N, C-alpha and C positions, 0 to 999 in steps of 0.2 A: 638286146640291147643293154648295154652297162653306162650308168647316166652319172656323172660324178660333180661336185663342187668345190669352189674354194675356200680354206676358213674364213676368210670375209666376206661376209655378205650382210646387208642390212645396210640401216640408216648408220650415218658417221656424225661425230660430236654436234657438228655445227647443224645440220637439217636437224637433230632429238632435241636440240636449245630451242632453236625456234619455233616445232611442232610442240614443245611443252609451253610456251609462252604461249601460242595460239589457244590451244587448248585451255591453257589457264584463265584466259580473259574473256573466251565463249564458258564456261562455268559459271564464271560469276554471273552472269543475265544480267549486268550493269549496264544494260545500252547496247545500239550497232557494234559490230566490230568487223573493220576493214583487213583486206589485205595488201597493202601498195604496189601492185605488180604479182604474180603467183607466188608464195611463199619458197616454194620449194617446184624444182622441173619432175611434178608425180605427179599425172591426168589424173590418176588413183586415189592419191593423197587429197589431192586436191577435192575432189567430189567428197569427198569424206566428210572434208571442213565446209564446204560449202552446205551439207546437207545440216550440217551443227548449227548453222548461223552466219558463217563466216561469209562476207560476199569478198569478190577479186575489185579493184578497181585501177583503173590507168591511173586516174587524174586526182586531186583533193577536190579541184572546184564545185565538185557536186555534194557535198559533204561538209556541215555545220557543228557536227555532235558526233560524242563515238571513242571509238579507240582505233587507232592505224597503227598493222606491226609491220615493219620493213621486212623488204624482202630477206634471205640467208646471203644474199650475191652481195648487198650492199647498195647505198642509196645515194643521191647527191644531197649533202648535207643540206641545200640549200632546201628542201622539201621536207625536214625533219622544221626548220626554221617556217617554215607555210603554216607546218600543219599548226604547231605551238600556238602560234599569231590567230588562226579558226578556232581556238579554244580547245583544237582536238589533245587528247590523251598519247603522246609517241612514242611507241615501244619500235627501239632500235635490235632486230632477230639478224642484224648482221653475224653471222661465223666469225668466229678469233681468227681465223687464220686469215678470212678477206681482208679482216680488220688490221693485220699486219702489213698489210700489201700496200695499202693505201698510208700507212705510218711511215713503210719504207721511201712512198711516193713521195711523201711528205719531204722527209729527212734530205733526197735528195736534189729536192726542189729549192729547199732552204741551201745547200751546199753547193747550187749553181751548176749542178750535173746537166746534161741533156737525158730525159729519162725514155727508156726503150724498154716495150712492154710487150712478151710475147704470149700471144693468148689469142681472142677472136674479136676484133672491132666491135664487133654487135653484140656478144657477149656482155649481161647486165652488169656482171662484176668489172668486167673492163669499164664501162660507160662510168661507174661509180667509184673507179681509182682515180679514171681524167676528172673528172667534176668534186674530188678530192684536191685534186690541184689545178684549179679553175684558171690560172696566169700561169701556166708554163705548157709549151707546146709538148705534147707525146706521141712519141710514134709507136703504132703496135703491129706486129709483124707474127706472121703465120707460118710464114718457110722461111727456107735459108734464103735463097734468092733476092728477097723483100732486103737484103741490108745494105742493096747498092742504091736502095732509094732515099738513105738516112746522108747529109751531108755532113761532111767532116765535122770532128768537134774533136776539142781539145780534153773535154769529159763528158765520158758516156757513163749512166749509169741504169744496168738493167734488172729489169724485175721480172717476171711471169704468171701466167693464170692460173691460178691455184689448181686446177684439173687439168692443165694442162701434161701431155705426152714428156717422159722423160728424154727420150730419144728425138725427138723434136727442138725441144728445149738447148739440149747439148751440141747440135748439129749448127741453128743459129747464133748460139755464141763463139762456136769455132772459126765461122764466117766473121763477127764481129773483132774476135780478137787480132784480127789482122791488119784491123786498120791502126791507124798513129795514134797518141792520146790516152790517157790515163781509161781505163774499165775498170769501172767496179760490179760484181755480177751478187745478185742476188737470188738464191734459189728455192721463193716461196711455194713452188707447189705442195699440196696439202702431202703431210707423209702418210695418212690412210688413205689417201687416190694412190701415191708411189707405191705403197706395199700392195694396193689390190691390182693394179697395173700389173706388177709382178709376180703374181700368184696368177693372176689369170693368162697371162703369158706361158707361165711356166706348164699349167692346166692345158690352154693352147697345143700345145708341143704331142701332149698325150693324145690326143683323141680326133675324133677324125670332121666333128664338125663342136659348134661353140654355140649356144643360145645365149644370146646377153639382152638381160632385161630391165627395163627404166624408160622416160620417158622420152619419144623420141628428141624435145626438145633441152636435153639435159645434156651439156657439155662432156662431163664425163662420162657418165655412160655410152655416147659418141666414140670417148676417145678408146672404149675397149674395143667395140667395135671396129675403130681402125687397127687396134693391135693386133687384136685377132686375123684379122684380112691379110696386115702387110706379112703374116706367118702363114698365106694362102691354106685357109684352114674356112671350109663355108662355113659361113656366118649368119646367123638369121634375130635381125633385131624387133625386136617384141616388145607391147608395152604393158600388158595382160595377155590370160590363158586364150581368150576367141582368138588370138590371133597368130597362134602354133600351124605348122602348115604339118598334118599326119602324114599326106602323100609321101612327101620328101623325107621327113624326119627317120620314117621307116628305115630306111633306106642303110641307115647308118650301125654299126657295130658299138661305137664307143661316142657319147654325146655330152660336152663340157656346159655348164649353167653358170651364170655369175651375171651382177645386177652393178648396178651403178651407186653411190654411196644415199641417192633419196629413192631408192628401190627398196621397201618393205622385205625384209627378211621371209613374212609369211610367203610372198608372192612368189617367191622362188621357190621356195619347197612347195608349196603348192604344184604348182609347174614341174619336179619332178616328182612330184607322188602322181602327177598325170601319166605322165610317161613311161613310168613303171606300171604303174597296173595296166596302159594301154599293151606297153608291150614288150614287158618282164617280171617275171613272180616275183622275184629278188635280187636287190640290186646288189653287185659287188663292188670290191675296193681295187683302186687304180693304185698300180707299182709303183 
């Protein structure tokens, strides 16, 4: 068996920033530290932070002191104000790429564009963007067929969830540009995620199976799973090494391993070593 990794693995800048903020607050030991929602979408990392003392909460109603860190996916601005009124110290850990999407949404709203966001309506990032333009109707599209649900409008402004697949974004935009009126399109997919999608796509084409490592609730990790499946590759979506199916994996001669931007580099390297120790004596390079 030969096992290969793309060059891009481990955390992105936004995740690193959020984790550094959380760890810094925990090290101060100046009172309780809370995360308003999961700081990032990776259960192993959240477990590590909770062991150090961080508590994950779903709302602010149960606390009146301490430090609250917002999730990297963004947050409803009204919750930040509520936290400050309660006397809480609020630290905004929103990823800069996500903050940029929020800024563009506000600009489009001010310019009276009908906002269309491509992504998943249930995802925290999309909810946070919508909350940043509370007086603006915003349509969220997850596939090209949904374009027909948007009323005809003279001006449409398009933004995209930072973790969206580039192909899906392009296909939806192709359908949107067939409509009348002005359309302004902002490609707000995260550069790191976009590059990772390219690398994973190239790797998947060269191996028999792919193992994608990350939280099952991680959007950008799930997009990598969908990408590999679209290439007709046998794809395994695992959160931790205990999820590996050795009985099936032993049947492949070449396997690629990749992970989302909230997946620690160490977990991917650990899984690679486990497979190498079990199925091969020496890893080889794939040309």
